[in-house]
C-alpha positions in Angstrom: 0.1 -0.2 0.1 1.2 3.5 -0.5 2.2 6.0 1.9 1.8 9.6 0.7 3.4 11.9 2.5 1.8 15.1 3.3 3.5 18.6 2.8 3.1 21.2 5.5 0.5 21.2 7.9 -2.6 22.5 6.5 -5.4 20.7 8.1 -7.5 20.8 5.2 -5.4 18.7 3.0 -4.9 16.3 5.8 -8.6 16.2 6.1 -8.8 15.7 2.0 -6.5 13.0 2.4 -7.5 11.4 5.7 -11.1 10.9 4.2 -9.8 8.5 1.6 -7.2 6.8 3.7 -10.4 6.2 6.1 -12.4 4.5 3.3 -9.7 2.9 1.7 -9.7 4.5 -1.2 -6.9 6.6 -1.4 -3.2 6.1 0.0 -1.8 5.9 3.9 -0.9 9.6 4.9 2.6 10.3 5.8 2.3 13.3 8.6 5.3 14.9 10.8 9.0 14.2 9.8 7.8 11.2 7.3 9.5 12.8 4.0 12.0 10.2 4.3 10.7 7.2 4.9 10.0 4.4 2.4 7.0 4.6 0.0 5.3 1.5 1.1 3.0 0.0 4.2 1.1 -2.6 5.1 -2.5 -3.1 4.0 -5.1 -1.3 6.5 -2.5 1.6 7.3 -4.3 4.9 7.1 -1.7 7.4 9.1 2.1 6.9 10.0 2.8 9.9 12.2 6.1 11.1 12.8 7.1 12.9 15.9 10.2 13.9 17.4 8.3 13.5 20.9 9.8 15.0 24.1 13.1 13.0 24.0 14.1 14.5 20.5 14.2 11.0 18.9 12.0 10.3 16.2 9.7 7.7 15.9 6.9 6.8 13.0 3.8 5.4 14.3 1.7 3.0 12.4 -2.1 3.7 12.9 -4.7 1.6 10.8 -8.2 2.6 10.0 -9.6 0.1 12.6 -7.3 1.7 15.3 -8.3 5.4 14.3 -11.9 4.6 14.1 -12.5 2.6 17.1 -11.2 5.1 19.3 -13.5 7.9 17.6 -16.8 5.4 18.2 -15.0 5.1 21.6 -15.3 9.0 22.2 -18.7 8.9 21.1 -19.9 6.3 23.1 -18.6 8.2 26.2 -19.3 11.9 25.8 -21.9 11.8 22.9 -22.0 13.0 19.2 -21.8 16.0 17.6 -19.9 19.0 15.8 -16.1 19.4 16.3 -13.9 22.4 16.1 -10.3 21.3 15.1 -7.8 23.9 17.6 -4.9 21.7 17.5 -2.3 20.8 14.7 -3.9 18.2 12.4 -0.5 16.3 12.6 -0.7 15.4 16.1 -2.4 12.6 17.2 -4.9 14.5 19.2 -5.9 17.1 16.1 -6.2 14.4 13.7 -8.4 12.5 16.2 -11.0 15.4 15.9 -10.8 15.1 12.0 -11.4 11.5 12.2 -14.0 11.5 15.0 -15.5 14.3 12.4 -15.3 12.0 9.5 -17.1 8.9 11.1 -20.1 11.3 12.4 -20.4 12.4 8.7 -20.0 15.8 9.7 -17.4 18.6 8.5 -15.2 20.0 11.1 -14.7 23.6 12.2 -11.1 24.2 11.4 -9.4 27.2 13.5 -7.1 28.8 11.1 -3.8 30.5 11.6 -2.3 31.2 14.7 -4.4 30.1 17.7 -5.4 33.4 20.0 -8.5 33.6 22.1 -10.3 36.0 20.0 -10.0 33.4 17.1 -11.1 30.7 19.2 -14.2 32.2 20.4 -15.0 33.4 16.8 -14.8 29.9 15.3 -16.7 28.3 18.5 -19.7 30.8 18.1 -20.1 29.9 14.4 -20.7 26.5 15.1 -23.7 26.9 17.2 -26.9 25.3 15.2 -30.1 23.3 15.6 -31.2 20.3 14.1 -35.0 19.8 13.8 -35.5 22.5 16.4 -32.5 20.6 18.8 -29.1 22.2 19.4 -26.0 20.1 17.6 -23.8 19.7 20.7 -20.3 21.1 20.1 -17.1 19.7 21.4 -13.3 20.4 21.0 -10.1 19.3 22.0 -7.2 21.6 23.5 -3.8 20.9 25.7 -3.4 22.9 29.2 -1.6 25.9 27.9 -4.5 26.8 25.2 -7.1 26.5 28.2 -5.0 28.8 30.1 -4.9 31.4 27.6 -8.5 31.1 27.0 -9.3 31.9 31.0 -6.8 34.6 31.0 -8.9 36.1 28.2 -12.1 34.8 29.6 -11.7 37.4 32.7 -12.2 40.4 30.3 -13.8 39.3 27.3 -17.4 37.9 27.6 -17.3 36.5 23.8 -14.6 34.0 25.2 -16.3 33.2 27.8 -19.1 32.1 26.0 -16.9 29.9 23.9 -16.1 28.3 26.4 -19.2 27.4 28.0 -20.8 27.0 24.5 -19.0 23.6 24.4 -20.9 19.9 25.4 -17.2 18.8 26.6 -13.5 20.0 25.9 -11.1 17.3 25.9 -7.7 18.4 27.9 -4.9 16.2 26.9 -1.3 16.2 26.0 0.2 16.6 29.4 -1.2 16.8 32.8 -3.9 19.6 33.7 -2.7 21.4 36.7 -5.4 21.1 39.6 -5.6 25.0 39.7 -6.2 25.5 36.1 -9.1 22.8 36.5 -10.5 24.3 39.6 -10.7 27.9 36.9 -12.2 25.7 34.0 -15.0 24.7 36.1 -15.9 27.8 37.7 -15.9 29.6 34.6 -18.6 27.3 33.6 -16.7 25.0 30.9 -17.1 21.3 30.5 -13.6 20.0 31.1 -12.7 16.0 30.4 -9.1 15.2 31.2 -7.8 12.6 28.8 -4.9 10.2 28.6 -3.0 8.6 25.9 -0.1 8.8 23.0 0.0 8.6 19.2 0.6 4.7 20.1 -3.1 4.8 21.4 -4.4 6.8 18.5 -4.6 9.6 21.2 -6.3 9.8 24.4 -8.0 6.6 25.3 -8.8 6.8 29.4 -11.1 9.7 30.2 -10.9 11.0 33.7 -9.1 7.8 34.4 -11.4 5.8 33.5 -10.8 3.4 30.1 -13.1 4.0 27.0 -14.8 1.5 26.0 -12.7 -1.8 24.2 -9.7 -0.4 26.1 -7.8 -2.2 29.0 -5.2 -0.8 31.4 -3.3 -2.7 33.8 -0.3 -1.7 36.1 2.9 -3.6 35.7 5.7 -2.8 38.0 4.8 0.5 38.3 4.0 1.2 34.9 1.0 1.8 33.2 0.0 -0.4 30.1 -2.6 -0.4 27.6 -4.5 -2.9 25.2 -7.2 -2.7 23.2 -8.0 -2.4 19.4 -7.0 1.8 19.3 -3.3 0.3 19.6 -0.9 1.6 17.2 0.9 -1.4 14.8 4.2 -0.5 15.6 6.9 1.7 14.4 7.6 1.7 10.6 10.8 0.2 9.8 11.9 -0.2 13.7 11.1 -4.0 14.9 13.1 -3.6 17.7 11.3 -0.5 19.2 8.2 -2.2 18.4 8.9 -5.7 20.1 10.2 -3.2 23.3 7.1 -1.1 23.4 4.4 -3.5 22.5 4.4 -6.7 24.6 2.5 -9.7 23.0 1.2 -12.4 25.7 0.4 -16.2 24.9 -3.1 -15.5 24.0 -2.1 -12.9 21.6 -3.3 -9.9 23.4 -0.8 -7.0 22.6 -0.1 -4.5 25.9 1.5 -1.2 25.0 4.2 -0.3 27.3 3.5 3.9 27.7 6.8 4.2 30.2 4.1 6.2 32.8 3.9 5.5 36.3 0.3 5.1 37.6 -1.9 3.4 39.7 -5.7 2.9 40.3 -7.4 4.3 43.3 -10.6 3.4 43.5 -10.6 2.3 40.1 -9.5 5.5 38.8 -6.2 5.7 36.9 -3.7 7.8 38.2 -0.6 8.8 36.3 2.3 10.0 38.4 4.8 10.8 35.9 7.5 9.0 33.4 9.0 5.9 35.0 12.6 7.2 34.0 12.1 11.1 34.7 14.2 10.5 37.6 17.2 12.1 39.1 19.7 11.1 42.0 20.5 13.9 44.4 22.4 13.3 47.1 22.3 9.5 46.6 18.2 10.0 46.6 16.1 9.1 43.5 13.6 12.0 43.0 10.7 12.1 40.4 10.8 15.5 38.5 7.2 14.7 37.5 6.2 14.6 41.0 8.4 18.0 42.1 6.5 19.7 39.2 3.1 18.4 40.1 3.6 20.1 43.6 5.4 23.2 42.3 2.4 24.2 40.0 0.4 24.4 43.2 2.4 27.4 44.4 0.8 30.6 43.1 2.2 31.9 39.9 3.7 28.6 38.7 0.8 26.6 37.6 2.4 26.3 34.0 6.3 25.7 35.4 8.6 23.1 33.8 11.1 21.1 36.5 13.9 19.9 34.9 17.4 18.2 35.9 20.7 19.4 35.5 23.9 18.3 37.1 25.2 20.2 40.4 28.3 20.0 41.8 27.8 19.2 45.3 24.3 17.0 44.9 25.1 15.0 41.6 21.7 16.4 40.4 19.4 18.9 41.3 16.0 20.2 39.7 15.6 23.9 38.6 12.1 25.4 38.4 11.3 27.0 34.9 8.5 29.8 34.5 7.6 32.6 32.2 8.1 36.1 33.3 4.3 37.0 32.8 2.9 34.2 35.2 5.6 34.3 37.5 6.1 38.1 38.3 2.5 37.8 39.8 4.7 37.2 42.8 7.9 38.1 44.0 10.7 35.5 42.2 12.3 34.5 45.6 9.2 34.1 47.7 8.1 31.8 44.7 11.2 30.0 44.8 10.6 29.7 48.7 7.4 28.6 48.5 8.1 26.0 46.2 11.1 24.6 48.2 8.6 24.3 51.1 6.0 22.8 49.6 8.6 20.2 47.9 10.2 19.6 51.3 7.1 19.2 53.1 5.5 16.5 50.4 8.9 14.8 49.4 11.7 15.7 51.8 14.6 18.2 51.9 16.7 16.4 49.2 13.8 16.7 46.8 13.9 20.7 46.7 14.4 22.7 43.5 17.8 24.6 43.6 16.5 27.3 41.5 13.8 29.3 39.6 14.7 30.3 36.3 12.6 32.4 34.8 12.0 33.0 30.6 9.7 34.9 28.5 8.6 32.1 27.0 8.6 28.2 27.2 10.0 26.0 24.1 7.3 23.8 23.0 6.5 20.7 20.6 4.2 21.3 17.8 1.6 19.3 20.1 2.0 22.2 22.5 3.7 20.2 25.2 6.2 21.4 26.9 9.8 20.6 25.0 11.5 19.5 28.2 15.1 18.6 26.2 15.3 22.0 24.5 14.5 23.6 28.2 16.8 21.8 29.6 19.4 22.7 27.3 18.4 26.3 27.7 19.1 26.0 31.4 22.5 24.3 30.9 23.4 26.8 28.7 22.8 29.6 31.5 25.9 28.1 33.2 
């Protein structure tokens, strides 16, 4: 089967190609950094999504028609059917799934053109309001936490943005953990938020508010979250070794995807606590940077902060809090750092306290909207 790379990131081009790929009438699509891949894929493939990921190591994920459509139908089963607004890059799996859900529902998606701004978002959202047979058509969208924060900030003084936020039946939030303070702000504003968990390897979000979608199974093996079900990718294009390492096959034929995330079940709800391997050794003790980051984000003015690990002459390794000036300067820098250190010491211990607070104009991000942790870490190192 032919693989046709999509040049650029125009969502309309991707939508046209995706329509043929899902119906089996057209070639599979190559999205992202896929131009150097060979031009043939296995039958049934709809999309190969190549991303650099937060580690900077490219991987090309093979997604079949069945995996993508199963995920879309499971989402409709959980939150309902309606019209979708695309406000994410279509070459990113969460944006791609907005298009898939629209095609499965036989509806044209609304598409946010150009750069994401609260005003553009609200204009697109309010134009979607419609009825069928006198009944309002539910609307949905998918965002990353940084976009939601921008909308909530704007909604404080722009009634159109507030109305747009409230207009959606459900707003899916994924890509990274949603800070508790942001969720509280969204709920107070009247936005209906569902937190999603998943990855490109699971055809996007497949666990909503900690509960797996229909057909999806989740287990915890040695502290690691693993996922099974028809939403799983076929593997990594041209990399059998990486595929075998990430996708385990049980004797009964069940495939499990190793997410690399640490998690546990609390009262039947999945709680993800960060990356299994996102750990530094400070003073001979292991410190989970994800856990430190969650605590730091509860400090006023640091809700979107990123915590990275750097070499330290005294402790071997130490953590550094990186935040934007616009957010952090609402409070004194020294006060924020001391509050962050105190909060971390209280919950984890003195050995886990961040060593520094670094303020930047803007946090580096990946095309998906997630923080580019490797780029942020390199920038901190360059300050020495």
